[in-house]
C-alpha positions as CSV (number, residue, x, y, z in Angstrom):
1,M,-14.2,30.5,-4.7
2,T,-12.3,31.5,-7.8
3,T,-11.3,29.1,-10.5
4,P,-7.5,28.8,-10.7
5,A,-5.9,30.0,-13.9
6,R,-4.8,27.2,-16.2
7,P,-1.1,26.7,-16.0
8,S,0.9,27.3,-19.2
9,G,2.1,24.3,-21.2
10,A,5.7,25.5,-20.6
11,F,5.2,25.4,-16.8
12,V,3.5,22.0,-16.9
13,G,6.3,20.6,-19.0
14,A,9.0,22.2,-16.9
15,S,7.4,20.7,-13.7
16,W,7.2,17.2,-15.2
17,A,10.8,17.6,-16.5
18,A,12.1,18.7,-13.1
19,L,10.3,15.8,-11.3
20,L,11.6,13.2,-13.8
21,F,15.1,14.7,-13.8
22,G,15.3,14.9,-10.0
23,A,13.9,11.4,-9.4
24,I,16.0,9.8,-12.2
25,A,19.2,11.5,-11.1
26,F,18.6,10.3,-7.5
27,L,17.9,6.8,-8.7
28,T,20.8,6.8,-11.1
29,G,23.1,7.9,-8.2
30,L,21.7,5.0,-6.1
31,W,22.2,2.5,-8.9
32,N,25.8,3.5,-9.4
33,A,26.6,3.9,-5.7
34,S,29.0,1.6,-4.0
35,M,26.8,1.3,-0.9
36,Q,25.3,-1.8,0.6
37,L,21.9,-2.9,-0.7
38,N,20.2,-2.0,2.6
39,E,21.5,1.5,2.3
40,K,20.2,1.8,-1.2
41,G,16.8,0.6,0.0
42,Y,16.8,3.2,2.7
43,Y,17.3,6.0,0.3
44,L,14.9,4.6,-2.2
45,T,12.2,4.3,0.5
46,L,12.9,7.9,1.6
47,L,12.5,9.1,-2.0
48,L,9.1,7.4,-2.4
49,Y,7.9,8.4,1.1
50,G,9.0,12.0,0.6
51,L,7.3,12.2,-2.8
52,F,4.1,10.8,-1.3
53,A,4.2,13.1,1.7
54,A,4.9,16.2,-0.4
55,V,2.0,15.5,-2.8
56,S,-0.4,14.6,0.1
57,L,0.5,17.8,2.0
58,Q,0.0,19.9,-1.1
59,K,-3.4,18.3,-1.8
60,S,-4.5,18.8,1.8
61,V,-3.5,22.5,1.8
62,R,-5.3,23.0,-1.5
63,D,-8.4,21.2,-0.3
64,R,-8.5,23.4,2.8
65,L,-8.1,26.5,0.6
66,E,-11.0,25.4,-1.6
67,G,-13.3,24.6,1.4
68,I,-13.0,20.8,1.2
69,K,-12.9,19.3,4.7
70,V,-9.6,17.8,5.7
71,S,-9.3,16.4,9.2
72,N,-6.8,18.0,11.5
73,M,-5.3,14.6,12.2
74,Y,-4.6,13.9,8.5
75,F,-3.3,17.4,7.9
76,G,-0.9,17.0,10.9
77,L,0.2,13.6,9.7
78,C,1.0,15.1,6.3
79,W,3.2,17.7,7.9
80,I,4.8,15.1,10.2
81,S,5.4,12.7,7.2
82,L,7.1,15.4,5.2
83,A,9.2,16.6,8.1
84,S,10.1,13.0,8.9
85,A,11.3,12.3,5.3
86,L,13.4,15.4,5.3
87,L,14.9,14.6,8.8
88,L,15.6,11.0,7.9
89,M,17.3,12.1,4.7
90,A,19.4,14.6,6.6
91,V,20.4,12.1,9.3
92,G,21.1,9.4,6.7
93,L,23.4,11.7,4.6
94,W,25.1,13.1,7.7
95,N,26.1,9.6,8.8
96,A,26.8,8.3,5.4
97,T,30.4,7.4,4.4
98,L,30.0,9.4,1.2
99,A,32.1,12.2,-0.2
100,P,30.6,15.7,0.5
101,S,29.9,16.1,-3.2
102,E,27.8,12.9,-3.2
103,K,25.9,14.0,-0.2
104,G,25.1,17.3,-1.9
105,F,24.0,15.4,-5.0
106,Y,21.6,13.3,-3.1
107,A,20.3,16.2,-1.1
108,M,19.7,18.4,-4.1
109,S,18.1,15.7,-6.3
110,F,15.8,14.8,-3.4
111,A,14.8,18.4,-2.8
112,M,14.3,18.9,-6.6
113,A,12.1,15.9,-6.9
114,L,10.0,16.9,-3.8
115,F,9.5,20.4,-5.0
116,A,8.6,19.3,-8.5
117,A,6.1,16.8,-7.2
118,V,4.3,19.6,-5.5
119,A,4.3,21.6,-8.7
120,V,3.1,18.7,-10.8
121,Q,0.2,18.0,-8.3
122,K,-0.8,21.7,-8.5
123,N,-0.7,21.7,-12.2
124,V,-2.8,18.5,-12.5
125,R,-5.4,20.0,-10.2
126,D,-5.4,23.4,-11.9
127,V,-5.8,21.8,-15.3
128,A,-8.7,19.6,-14.1
129,A,-10.4,22.6,-12.5
130,S,-10.0,25.0,-15.5
131,P,-13.0,25.7,-17.6
132,A,-11.1,24.5,-20.7
133,A,-10.9,21.0,-19.2
134,D,-14.7,20.7,-19.5
135,Q,-14.8,21.4,-23.2
136,P,-13.8,18.9,-25.9
137,S,-10.6,19.9,-27.8
138,Q,-11.0,21.4,-31.2
139,I,-8.8,19.7,-33.8
């Protein structure tokens, strides 16, 4: 097994910025939306569920690549969870009484947050596994 290269500070920062921007944009859109509270709760729950599913799947894939045992059941549940979050978001937006531009906004900020969550998880793991993480910083 090879030690992954430590990600650059710029990539780590860009990943965190994309995650925060995507999630905050999605949440700001929900806050300002003129939908009922139960609809807002539906989309908020999907964002949280989608982020968790994406990070969990990324961790499971990485664990398997590194030879760490991940049960087939858990690995399958990760895939099902991510697919469910994406399908539920698509169905929710398809049936929503929103303007097409609003639907696109929610879809893109959701996708951006999920992708960025995977990148942040990868960076956190790469930084923790890098040889420089074991040495105290020199100031």
